[in-house]
N, C-alpha and C positions, 0 to 999 in steps of 0.2 A: 190139787197141786198149788204151790205158792205162786200167786199172780205177779209178785214183785220181780222175781228173777228167772222164773220158769225152770228152776232146778228141783228135782225130786230129792228130798233129804231122807236120811235114814229115819228120822222121827216121823215124817209124813208117810213113809212106807210102812212103818210100824203101826201108825194109827189106822191106815187103810186096812191092813191085815186084821187088826183087832176088831174093827167095825164089821168087816165082811165075815170073819170066822167066829167071832164071839169069844175069842181068847183074851186074856189079860194083856195089857200093853207090855208088861215085863216079859211075858212068854213070847210075844211077837217080836220084841226087840232081840231076844235070844235067838229066835229063828232067823231073823234078818242078819244079825251079826255072824251067826254060824255059816249061813249061806255065802255071805260076802267073803269071809275068811277062807272058806273052802276054795272059792274062785281065785282069791289072791295067792294062796299057797300053791295051787296048781300052776298058775302063770309064773310064779317065782321059780318053780322047778322046770319051767320051759314047756309045759304041756299045753296043748290046745284044748279049748273047752267048747263043745258043741251043745247048744240048747236047741233041741228040735223045735221047729216052727218059730224060732226067734233069731238065732244067728250063731256065729262062731267067733270066739276070741282066740287070737293067736299071738305068740310072741315072735317078733321078727328081728333078725339081726340086721342092723344098718351099718354099712361100710363107712369108713372115714371119708370125709369130703371137704372140699374147699368152700369156705364161706367168707362173709364180709361183716365186720362190725359196723352196723348202721350208724353208730354215733361218730366213729372216727374214720370210717372208710378203710380201715386196716384189713388186709387179707389174713384170715386165720384158717387153721385146720380144725374141723369139727371131728372129735374123736369117734371111734366106732362105739356103738351102743345098741341096746335092745329097746324095742318099742312094742307096745301092745296095739294090735289092730283089731277092728271089729268088722265082720262082713255079715250084713243082715241076710236072713233067709229069704227065699223067693216070696213066701207068704207075707212076711213083714214088709218087704219092699212094695208088694202089690197093695197092702192095706194103707201104707203111708202115702202112696201115689194115687189114691182114689180121687 
C-alpha cells in the first residue's frame, strides 16, 4: 500500500492481484473494474451488498435538515439525499480491534 497517503488505489489492487494470482495486470485490472462496477450499479439501484466476513454496504435515505454555512454563519436547509454507509462484519471488527 502507498505509504504517502494510506489509500489503496485501483492500480495497487490490480498489482496485488497480479502478483498473488499470476495473471496479467490487464486481466486483473478488468477483474477489479468489473467488481467495482458491479458494486456501484447495485448501490445506484438501491440494493444492499453483503460481503460475508467483510461487511455490508447500504444506501440510506437522509432526510432534509437545517444546517449552517460555516463561512457566513447563514442558516440553510440541507436537501434530502442518499448516502452510502458501510457496516463491518463482526469478524472484521474483531480483526481490526486486536
